[in-house]
C-alpha positions in Angstrom: -0.3 -0.2 0.1 1.4 3.1 -1.0 1.5 5.6 2.0 0.9 9.7 1.7 4.8 11.0 1.9 5.3 8.5 -1.0 3.1 9.8 -3.2 4.3 13.3 -2.6 8.1 11.9 -1.6 8.3 10.0 -5.0 10.8 11.8 -6.9 8.4 13.5 -10.4 10.5 12.3 -12.9 11.8 15.3 -15.2 11.6 14.8 -18.8 15.6 15.5 -19.6 16.8 13.0 -17.3 16.5 9.6 -19.9 19.6 7.5 -21.3 19.8 9.4 -24.1 20.1 13.0 -22.7 23.1 11.6 -20.5 26.1 13.5 -21.2 29.8 13.6 -21.3 32.0 11.1 -22.1 33.6 10.5 -18.4 30.3 7.8 -17.3 28.6 7.4 -20.7 29.9 3.4 -20.6 28.4 3.2 -17.2 24.6 4.7 -18.7 25.3 1.9 -21.0 25.9 -0.7 -19.3 23.1 0.7 -16.0 20.9 1.3 -19.7 21.8 -3.0 -21.3 21.1 -4.0 -17.7 17.0 -2.4 -17.7 16.8 -4.7 -20.9 18.0 -7.8 -19.8 16.3 -10.5 -18.0 18.6 -11.0 -15.0 18.6 -12.1 -11.1 19.7 -9.3 -10.1 18.5 -8.2 -6.4 20.4 -4.5 -5.8 22.4 -2.4 -8.6 24.5 0.6 -6.3 25.9 3.6 -8.7 28.2 5.6 -6.2 30.2 9.0 -7.1 29.8 12.4 -6.4 27.1 14.3 -5.9 28.5 16.0 -9.4 28.6 12.9 -11.3 24.7 12.5 -12.3 23.6 10.1 -10.0 19.7 11.7 -9.9 19.9 11.2 -13.6 20.7 8.1 -13.6 18.1 6.3 -11.5 15.5 8.2 -13.0 16.6 7.2 -16.5 16.4 4.0 -14.9 12.6 4.6 -14.3 11.7 5.8 -17.9 13.6 2.9 -19.1 11.8 0.6 -17.0 8.5 1.9 -18.0 8.9 2.7 -21.2 9.8 -1.5 -21.8 6.4 -1.9 -19.8 7.3 -2.0 -15.9 6.2 0.0 -13.1 9.4 1.9 -11.3 9.9 4.7 -8.4 12.1 6.8 -7.6 12.1 8.3 -4.1 14.8 10.7 -2.2 16.2 9.7 1.1 16.7 12.9 2.1 13.7 14.0 1.6 11.9 10.9 2.9 13.7 10.6 6.4 11.3 13.3 8.0 8.7 11.2 7.6 10.3 7.9 9.4 10.9 4.3 8.3 7.5 3.1 7.7 7.3 5.4 4.5 9.3 2.6 2.6 6.1 0.7 3.7 5.0 -1.1 0.3 7.5 0.4 -2.7 8.0 -3.5 -3.4 4.8 -3.2 -5.5 6.9 -1.4 -8.0 9.2 -4.2 -10.6 12.1 -1.3 -10.0 12.8 1.0 -6.8 15.0 3.5 -7.3 16.3 4.9 -3.7 18.4 8.4 -4.1 21.5 9.5 -1.8 21.0 6.1 0.5 24.2 7.2 2.4 22.1 9.8 4.0 20.6 7.1 6.7 23.5 5.4 7.2 24.3 4.7 11.1 20.3 4.6 12.0 19.3 1.7 12.9 15.6 2.5 12.1 16.2 3.1 9.0 18.5 0.1 8.0 16.7 -2.1 9.7 13.6 -1.0 7.5 15.7 -0.4 4.1 17.1 -4.2 4.7 13.8 -5.9 5.1 12.4 -3.9 1.7 15.5 -5.1 -0.3 13.9 -9.0 1.0 10.3 -7.9 -0.1 11.7 -6.8 -3.8 13.8 -10.3 -3.5 11.3 -11.9 -2.8 8.6 -10.1 -5.8 11.5 -10.7 -8.0 11.9 -7.1 -8.6 15.4 -4.7 -8.2 16.3 -2.4 -5.8 18.3 0.2 -7.6 20.2 2.6 -5.3 23.1 5.9 -5.1 25.2 6.6 -2.6 28.3 8.2 -2.7 30.9 6.1 -1.7 30.8 2.6 -2.2 29.1 0.8 0.6 32.2 -1.0 2.5 33.3 3.0 2.9 30.3 4.0 4.7 29.2 3.9 8.6 26.5 0.9 8.3 25.6 -0.1 11.5 23.3 -3.4 10.1 26.0 -6.2 8.6 23.6 -7.4 6.7 22.8 -4.7 4.7 26.1 -3.1 3.9 27.0 -7.2 2.8 23.9 -7.1 0.8 24.8 -4.1 -0.7 28.2 -4.5 -0.8 27.8 -7.9 -2.6 25.6 -5.9 -5.4 26.1 -4.6 -9.0 28.7 -2.1 -8.2 28.5 1.0 -10.7 31.0 3.8 -10.0 30.8 7.0 -11.2 33.9 9.2 -12.1 34.2 13.8 -11.5 33.5 14.7 -14.4 36.5 16.9 -16.3 35.6 20.2 -17.3 35.5 19.2 -21.3 32.8 16.9 -19.9 30.7 19.7 -18.1 31.1 22.3 -21.2 29.8 19.5 -23.1 26.5 19.2 -20.9 26.2 22.6 -20.5 25.7 22.8 -24.3 23.9 20.1 -25.1 21.0 20.9 -22.2 21.1 24.6 -23.8 19.8 22.6 -27.2 18.4 21.0 -25.8 15.7 23.9 -24.5 16.1 25.5 -28.1 18.6 28.2 -27.2 22.0 28.2 -29.6 25.3 28.2 -27.1 28.2 28.7 -28.8 31.9 27.9 -27.8 32.5 31.0 -27.1 29.7 31.7 -25.1 30.1 28.4 -22.8 34.4 28.9 -22.5 32.9 32.4 -21.4 30.9 31.0 -19.1 32.5 28.4 -17.8 35.7 31.0 -16.6 33.5 32.4 -14.5 31.3 29.9 -13.1 31.6 27.7 -10.4 33.1 24.4 -11.6 30.2 22.1 -10.2 27.7 20.6 -12.9 25.2 21.2 -10.8 25.9 25.2 -10.3 26.8 25.6 -14.1 22.8 24.0 -15.2 21.7 26.8 -12.6 23.1 29.4 -14.6 21.9 27.6 -17.7 17.9 27.9 -15.9 18.9 31.9 -15.3 20.0 32.1 -18.8 17.0 30.5 -20.5 14.4 32.5 -18.4 16.0 35.8 -19.9 16.5 34.7 -23.2 12.8 34.1 -23.7 12.0 37.4 -21.8 14.1 39.2 -24.2 14.3 37.6 -27.4 17.6 37.2 -27.0 20.5 34.6 -28.4 23.1 34.2 -26.1 26.0 35.9 -26.5 28.6 36.9 -23.8 27.2 40.4 -23.3 24.1 39.1 -23.0 25.5 36.9 -20.4 27.5 39.4 -18.5 23.9 41.5 -17.9 22.4 38.5 -16.7 24.8 37.4 -14.3 25.8 40.5 -13.7 29.6 39.0 -14.3 
């Protein structure tokens, strides 16, 4: 049975969070591997996606859900950080989906009640031959899980490790995301933004949000003078 908190906090899938628009060479092979696994019949009970907060873990979890739903199965993506205030009972009933994705699972490491709830969810998913996909900042063995059985199950799952993006990857992603929004961003403009903006991908894409909003209002192309005006540079 799906609780009210699950209905509220199940992450609404973004249209731009799919495998075909996961850009950047650094983690492309990892994305392809995940997509292939989604399309195959397998006996994997759990997949673990590990990487820094700037490597696209949340994007890939949502891409998994999109692909699973395209194949006619049900999926749900839940943010652990947003779910924590509702208590461990919020995980009840998730096993009715074919695929359950839990983002930022490391946020609950060291909390006995939450760890036990995830362990029981894992077992219920296993009994139904479903799939649990989780993301975390580090490999399971490096996180302070107090429940040895949970740590062991995660450690023996399929591990997909993501690397930190290089600048050329971030620039390629920035240009591709601009194109998806119908904006034209030349390499010259992208290089200008990269020289002045924070290097983290999330902050770069937030800048793109601002440029998108203002370019629509002003009906202007993305030029360096326009970027300077919008961003106050």
